[in-house]
C-alpha positions as CSV (number, residue, x, y, z in Angstrom):
1,M,59.5,80.6,96.5
2,D,59.2,83.8,94.5
3,C,61.3,86.4,96.1
4,L,59.1,89.3,94.7
5,A,56.1,87.8,96.3
6,H,54.0,89.8,99.0
7,L,56.0,90.1,102.3
8,G,53.3,88.2,104.0
9,D,54.2,85.0,102.1
10,L,57.3,84.2,103.7
11,V,57.9,80.7,104.6
12,T,58.5,80.3,108.2
13,V,60.3,77.1,108.0
14,G,61.5,74.6,105.3
15,A,59.0,72.1,104.0
16,D,60.1,69.4,106.4
17,G,59.6,71.4,109.1
18,R,63.2,72.3,109.5
19,A,64.9,75.7,109.7
20,A,65.3,77.1,106.1
21,G,69.3,77.9,105.2
22,V,70.9,81.1,106.1
23,A,69.6,84.7,106.6
24,V,71.6,87.6,105.6
25,I,70.5,91.1,107.1
26,G,71.4,93.9,104.7
27,G,71.7,94.2,101.2
28,G,74.8,96.3,101.1
29,Y,77.9,95.0,99.2
30,A,78.9,93.0,102.2
31,G,75.7,91.3,102.5
32,M,75.3,90.7,98.7
33,A,78.9,89.0,98.7
34,A,77.9,86.8,101.5
35,A,74.8,85.9,99.7
36,V,76.6,84.9,96.2
37,A,79.3,82.9,98.4
38,L,76.6,81.0,100.0
39,A,74.6,80.4,97.1
40,G,77.4,79.5,95.1
41,S,78.0,76.7,97.8
42,G,74.8,75.4,97.4
43,I,73.6,76.7,100.6
44,G,70.2,78.4,100.8
45,V,70.0,82.0,101.7
46,T,67.5,84.7,102.2
47,V,68.8,88.4,102.1
48,F,66.5,90.9,103.9
49,E,67.2,94.5,102.9
50,A,65.3,97.4,104.7
51,G,65.7,99.9,101.7
52,K,63.9,99.6,98.5
53,V,67.3,99.5,96.7
54,L,70.2,97.4,97.1
55,G,73.8,98.7,97.8
56,G,73.5,100.0,101.4
57,R,76.0,103.4,101.5
58,A,76.8,102.7,97.9
59,R,73.6,102.5,96.2
60,R,71.3,104.1,93.4
61,V,69.3,107.4,93.9
62,E,66.6,108.7,91.3
63,Y,66.3,112.3,91.3
64,R,64.4,114.5,89.0
65,G,64.6,112.0,86.3
66,E,68.4,111.3,86.6
67,T,70.0,108.2,88.0
68,I,72.7,109.2,90.5
69,D,74.5,107.6,93.2
70,N,74.3,108.2,97.2
71,G,78.0,108.9,96.8
72,Q,80.6,109.2,94.0
73,H,83.1,106.3,94.3
74,I,86.3,105.7,92.9
75,L,87.4,102.0,92.8
76,S,90.8,100.6,92.6
77,G,92.5,97.9,90.5
78,A,93.6,96.4,93.9
79,Y,89.9,95.4,94.5
80,S,90.4,91.9,93.4
81,E,87.7,90.3,95.3
82,M,85.1,92.8,93.7
83,Q,86.2,92.4,90.5
84,K,86.0,88.4,90.7
85,L,82.5,88.6,92.2
86,M,81.3,91.1,89.3
87,A,82.5,88.7,86.5
88,R,80.9,85.6,88.7
89,V,77.4,87.3,88.6
90,G,77.8,88.5,85.0
91,V,78.5,92.1,85.2
92,P,79.5,93.6,81.7
93,V,83.0,94.5,81.6
94,E,81.8,97.9,80.2
95,S,80.2,98.6,83.3
96,V,83.3,100.4,84.4
97,S,86.3,102.3,82.8
98,R,89.5,101.3,83.6
99,I,92.6,103.9,83.4
100,P,96.2,103.5,84.5
101,L,96.7,105.8,87.9
102,T,96.0,109.4,87.1
103,L,95.8,112.2,89.3
104,A,95.1,115.7,88.2
105,M,94.7,118.9,89.8
106,P,95.0,121.6,87.3
107,P,96.8,123.7,86.9
108,D,99.3,122.9,89.7
109,F,100.0,119.1,89.6
110,S,99.4,116.1,87.6
111,L,100.7,112.5,87.7
112,R,99.9,109.6,85.1
113,A,101.3,106.2,85.2
114,P,102.2,104.5,81.8
115,R,101.2,100.8,81.2
116,W,104.5,99.4,82.2
117,I,105.5,96.8,84.3
118,A,105.9,97.5,88.1
119,P,107.6,99.2,89.6
120,L,108.9,101.1,86.6
121,H,105.3,102.6,86.0
122,L,105.3,104.2,89.6
123,A,109.0,105.5,88.9
124,W,108.1,107.1,85.8
125,A,104.9,108.3,86.9
126,L,106.7,110.2,89.8
127,L,109.7,111.1,88.0
128,T,107.6,112.8,85.3
129,A,104.6,114.4,87.6
130,K,104.1,118.0,86.8
131,G,104.2,120.1,90.0
132,L,106.8,118.5,91.7
133,A,110.4,119.4,92.3
134,L,112.9,117.0,91.7
135,S,113.7,116.6,95.6
136,D,110.0,116.0,95.9
137,R,110.1,113.1,93.4
138,L,112.9,111.3,95.0
139,A,111.5,111.9,98.4
140,A,108.4,109.9,97.3
141,I,110.4,107.2,96.0
142,G,112.6,106.9,98.6
143,F,109.5,107.0,100.9
144,M,107.8,103.9,99.0
145,Q,111.3,102.2,99.2
146,S,111.6,102.5,103.1
147,L,108.0,101.0,103.2
148,K,108.9,98.2,101.3
149,R,112.1,97.4,103.0
150,S,109.7,97.2,106.4
151,N,107.4,95.0,104.7
152,F,104.9,98.0,104.8
153,R,104.9,97.6,108.9
154,V,104.5,100.7,110.8
155,G,103.9,101.6,114.1
156,A,100.5,100.5,115.5
157,T,99.9,104.1,117.0
158,E,101.3,106.0,114.5
159,T,99.3,108.5,112.2
160,V,99.7,109.3,108.8
161,A,100.8,112.9,109.4
162,S,103.3,111.5,111.9
163,L,104.6,108.7,109.4
164,L,105.2,111.4,106.7
165,A,107.0,113.6,109.0
166,A,109.4,110.9,110.2
167,H,110.1,110.1,106.5
168,H,110.8,113.8,105.8
169,Q,108.1,114.2,103.0
170,P,108.3,117.8,101.6
171,D,104.9,119.9,101.9
172,K,104.4,120.2,98.5
173,L,104.4,116.1,97.9
174,I,101.9,115.9,101.1
175,R,99.5,118.4,99.7
176,Y,99.5,117.1,96.0
177,L,99.8,113.4,96.6
178,W,99.7,111.9,100.1
179,Q,96.8,114.0,101.7
180,P,94.6,113.4,98.4
181,L,95.0,109.6,98.7
182,T,94.7,109.3,102.4
183,V,91.5,111.2,102.4
184,S,90.1,109.2,99.2
185,A,91.0,106.1,100.7
186,L,90.5,106.1,104.3
187,N,88.1,109.0,104.2
188,T,90.1,110.3,107.6
189,P,92.1,113.4,108.2
190,M,95.7,112.9,108.0
191,D,96.3,114.0,111.5
192,T,94.1,111.0,112.8
193,A,94.4,108.7,110.0
194,S,96.0,105.1,110.7
195,A,99.4,104.9,109.1
196,Q,99.4,101.1,109.1
197,V,95.9,101.2,106.8
198,F,97.4,103.6,104.8
199,A,100.6,101.7,104.5
200,N,98.2,98.7,103.6
201,V,96.5,100.7,100.8
202,L,100.1,101.7,99.4
203,R,101.3,98.1,99.7
204,D,98.3,96.8,97.6
205,T,98.2,99.6,94.9
206,L,101.3,101.6,94.3
207,A,103.7,98.8,95.5
208,S,101.9,96.2,93.7
209,D,101.7,94.8,90.0
210,R,100.9,97.8,87.4
211,A,97.2,96.7,87.2
212,A,96.6,97.2,90.7
213,S,97.3,100.8,90.7
214,D,94.7,101.3,88.0
215,L,91.8,103.7,88.8
216,I,88.1,101.9,87.9
217,L,85.5,104.5,87.2
218,P,82.0,103.1,87.4
219,R,79.9,103.7,84.4
220,R,76.7,102.9,85.9
221,D,75.1,103.3,89.1
222,L,76.3,101.6,92.3
223,S,73.6,99.2,92.6
224,G,73.7,98.2,89.3
225,L,77.5,97.6,89.4
226,F,77.1,94.7,91.5
227,P,74.2,94.3,94.1
228,D,71.3,94.2,91.4
229,A,73.3,91.5,89.5
230,A,74.1,89.8,92.4
231,A,70.4,89.4,93.7
232,D,69.3,87.8,90.3
233,W,72.3,85.1,90.4
234,V,71.1,84.4,93.8
235,A,67.5,84.1,93.0
236,A,68.3,81.9,90.0
237,R,70.1,79.3,92.2
238,G,67.0,79.1,94.6
239,G,67.9,82.0,97.0
240,C,65.6,85.2,98.0
241,V,66.4,88.5,98.2
242,H,63.7,90.6,100.1
243,R,63.6,94.5,99.6
244,G,62.0,97.1,101.8
245,Q,61.8,94.5,104.8
246,R,63.1,95.5,107.9
247,I,64.1,93.1,110.8
248,K,62.7,93.7,114.2
249,S,64.4,91.0,116.2
250,V,66.8,87.9,116.2
251,V,66.0,85.4,118.7
252,V,67.6,82.0,119.4
253,D,65.5,79.3,119.6
254,N,66.7,75.6,120.6
255,G,69.8,76.5,118.2
256,K,68.0,77.9,115.5
257,F,67.5,81.6,114.8
258,Q,63.8,83.3,114.5
259,L,64.0,86.5,112.5
260,A,61.0,88.7,113.1
261,T,59.8,91.3,110.8
262,E,56.6,93.4,110.4
263,A,55.3,90.6,107.9
264,G,55.8,87.7,110.3
265,G,58.6,85.5,111.1
266,S,61.1,82.8,109.7
267,T,63.6,80.5,111.2
268,F,67.2,79.8,110.0
269,N,70.2,77.9,110.8
270,A,72.5,80.7,110.8
271,V,72.5,84.4,110.4
272,I,74.8,87.0,108.8
273,V,74.7,90.6,110.3
274,A,75.7,92.5,107.6
275,I,74.9,96.4,108.4
276,G,76.7,99.2,109.7
277,P,77.6,99.3,113.3
278,H,75.4,102.4,113.7
279,Q,72.4,100.4,112.6
280,F,72.8,97.6,115.4
281,E,70.2,99.5,117.7
282,S,67.4,99.3,115.0
283,F,66.6,96.0,116.0
284,S,67.1,93.2,118.7
285,L,69.9,90.7,119.0
286,P,70.8,88.0,121.4
287,A,72.2,89.7,124.5
288,D,75.9,90.2,124.1
289,C,76.0,88.8,120.8
290,A,78.3,91.6,119.2
291,V,79.9,94.0,121.6
292,L,81.3,96.5,119.3
293,P,83.8,99.2,119.8
294,A,82.8,102.9,120.3
295,F,83.4,103.8,116.4
296,S,83.1,107.4,115.5
297,Y,82.5,108.3,111.8
298,E,83.3,110.3,109.0
299,P,81.2,111.8,106.3
300,I,81.0,111.9,102.7
301,V,79.3,114.5,101.0
302,T,78.3,114.5,97.1
303,I,77.2,117.5,95.7
304,Y,75.3,117.2,92.0
305,L,75.1,120.0,89.8
306,K,72.6,119.9,87.0
307,F,72.9,122.2,84.3
308,E,70.4,123.4,81.6
309,Q,73.1,122.8,78.9
310,Q,75.7,120.4,78.2
311,V,78.6,120.8,80.2
312,R,82.1,118.9,79.4
313,L,84.8,118.8,82.1
314,P,88.5,118.7,80.5
315,L,88.7,115.2,82.1
316,P,86.3,112.5,83.4
317,M,87.4,113.4,86.8
318,F,90.1,115.9,88.5
319,G,90.9,117.2,91.8
320,Q,91.7,120.5,93.5
321,V,94.1,121.7,96.3
322,G,92.7,124.5,98.6
323,G,89.1,124.4,97.9
324,M,86.1,122.9,99.7
325,A,85.2,120.3,96.7
326,Q,88.1,117.9,96.4
327,W,86.8,115.8,93.2
328,F,84.8,116.9,90.2
329,F,83.4,114.1,88.2
330,D,82.0,114.5,84.6
331,R,78.8,112.2,84.8
332,R,78.5,112.2,80.9
333,Q,82.0,111.0,80.4
334,L,81.8,108.2,83.0
335,A,78.3,107.1,81.7
336,A,78.0,103.5,79.8
337,D,78.6,103.6,75.8
338,A,75.0,103.1,75.2
339,V,73.0,105.6,73.3
340,A,74.2,109.1,73.6
341,S,70.6,110.6,74.3
342,S,70.5,108.3,77.3
343,R,73.6,109.8,79.0
344,P,73.3,112.6,81.8
345,D,74.0,115.8,79.9
346,G,75.4,118.4,82.1
347,L,75.6,116.6,85.3
348,I,78.6,117.0,87.5
349,A,79.4,115.5,90.8
350,A,81.7,117.0,93.4
351,V,82.7,115.0,96.5
352,I,84.2,116.1,99.7
353,S,85.3,113.4,101.9
354,A,85.8,113.4,105.8
355,S,84.9,116.1,108.2
356,G,85.7,119.7,108.0
357,A,84.5,123.3,107.4
358,H,81.8,122.4,104.7
359,E,79.7,120.9,107.7
360,D,79.0,124.1,109.0
361,L,77.3,125.6,105.5
362,S,73.8,124.8,104.6
363,Q,73.2,122.7,101.4
364,D,72.4,125.6,99.3
365,A,75.4,127.6,100.5
366,L,77.6,124.4,99.9
367,A,76.2,124.2,96.4
368,A,76.9,127.5,95.5
369,R,80.4,127.5,97.0
370,V,81.1,124.2,94.9
371,L,79.8,125.6,91.9
372,D,81.8,128.8,92.1
373,E,84.9,126.6,92.6
374,L,83.9,124.5,89.3
375,G,83.7,127.6,87.4
376,R,87.4,128.9,88.1
377,H,88.6,125.5,86.4
378,T,85.8,125.5,83.7
379,G,85.3,129.4,82.8
380,P,81.9,130.6,82.5
381,L,79.2,127.7,83.2
382,P,75.6,127.3,81.6
383,A,72.6,128.0,83.9
384,L,72.2,125.6,86.7
385,A,68.7,123.7,86.4
386,W,69.0,122.2,90.1
387,H,71.4,120.9,92.4
388,K,71.3,118.0,94.9
389,V,73.6,117.4,98.4
390,I,73.6,114.0,99.6
391,I,75.1,113.7,103.0
392,E,76.5,110.1,104.3
393,K,76.7,111.0,107.8
394,F,77.9,107.4,108.7
395,A,79.8,106.9,105.4
396,T,82.6,105.2,107.2
397,F,84.2,104.6,110.4
398,A,87.1,107.2,111.3
399,C,90.0,104.9,110.5
400,T,92.2,105.9,113.5
401,P,95.2,103.9,114.9
402,S,93.1,103.0,117.8
403,I,90.2,101.8,116.4
404,H,91.8,99.8,113.9
405,T,93.3,97.5,116.1
406,K,89.7,97.1,117.7
407,R,87.7,96.0,114.5
408,P,85.9,92.9,115.3
409,G,85.9,89.7,113.6
410,C,83.1,88.0,111.8
411,L,82.6,85.4,114.9
412,T,80.4,86.7,117.6
413,A,79.7,85.5,121.3
414,T,76.5,83.5,119.8
415,P,77.4,80.5,117.7
416,G,75.8,80.8,114.4
417,I,75.6,84.7,114.2
418,F,78.3,86.2,112.3
419,L,79.1,89.8,111.4
420,A,80.1,91.1,107.8
421,G,80.9,94.8,106.9
422,D,83.4,97.1,106.1
423,Y,84.3,97.9,109.6
424,T,85.2,94.3,110.7
425,A,88.8,93.2,111.1
426,G,90.9,93.5,107.8
427,D,93.7,95.2,106.2
428,Y,91.8,97.7,104.4
429,P,89.8,101.0,105.3
430,A,85.9,101.1,105.0
431,T,85.8,100.5,101.3
432,I,83.8,98.4,99.2
433,E,86.4,95.9,98.6
434,G,86.7,95.5,102.4
435,A,82.9,95.1,102.6
436,I,83.0,92.4,99.9
437,R,86.0,90.5,101.5
438,S,84.0,90.5,105.0
439,G,81.1,89.3,103.3
440,I,83.0,86.4,101.9
441,S,84.9,85.6,104.9
442,A,81.4,85.4,106.7
443,A,80.3,83.0,104.1
444,D,83.3,80.9,104.8
445,H,82.6,80.7,108.5
446,V,78.9,79.9,107.9
447,S,79.9,77.0,105.9
448,R,81.9,75.7,108.5
449,Y,79.6,76.0,111.1
450,L,76.9,74.2,109.2
451,S,79.0,71.4,108.3
452,T,79.6,70.9,112.2
453,T,76.0,71.6,113.3
454,P,73.3,69.4,113.2
455,S,70.4,70.4,111.0
């Protein structure tokens, strides 16, 4: 079956009249991870993605001749499952740039870990960090040692702010290190962010082996970083990935599952629902199939600034404290080492994570504010050709202590229907790695379900 065929050519059942494999609803990172895991186990899989581009909330966007993303992402060396799947589906290693842990907030603060074994790399990074007093550095080391002694377990109701206060972390250390890490990783303000999830992140990055603390910077668009290659890999193994096809309903019929779209219907042996919880109301599922907690959400805003002439930032990425933008990225320096003329010249991305005062500004006013902040770091800038503000209102769930304990597993009340997504139960906040792990877990459950269910 040609996955790029007209949507009306969908086969409703297998050639022998039986349901055909497993349906995955959603072509984001969770859905494509599930599809790869299923196809790799020899299970027929069909992915239905409502959008024209794969990746979900981490996808490619075309604008004025430039390829950008709906959000600028930093990946972590601790993203082990993502790295395995990227290698499995043949994503070239040069698609990312890997550097030791580096945090730069010029001119006030900088930290860089050497390529030493753990934990010496982190100890040296903290002891040599610019902008911290010796007492600040020792307080950070003491905090990490205390977390390690407790096996990185903290109070279930504790917030990051209360955890740091309990460990007497100095204000400057919080401002330059712990707050940026919290907002970047959890996309939730410290006063409401789950301390346990934050501790999990520190456990698997700063307190793990040296490579786990590395920063992985994408050098290609987020759809090309995994989902597109995954779709090709799945198709090469007999699976199908349908873009631009929205599911209208899922109905249980004699132990099978009928999926209805505007193009027709298909019947499957099992279904993985790999969309965000805010999208569940967009189609009909069996009653009480998935009862989700009342999630609240935190946005991510990315402001693209395209200059008429080349602009080169002093670093591929750097942050700031006290401004509206939190991080700036030089898209040219991050681009793949292909032909120099094909790289984005004069394109800067600024990122604002979580809710805040920026939400009260118009997009034009926000772009003007961020442009002014960038100029404070660079000096005079060339004329601006255009700007593009991309707002993901549902970028992540608010990773609070109360919601973390209520995150659903991948099993639902309807046998044969499973959940996948970065909001499902796990150690991590809403990240690409969390999405991929959930997809793999859902695929494992599907495999076990199919092995015990008559076809």
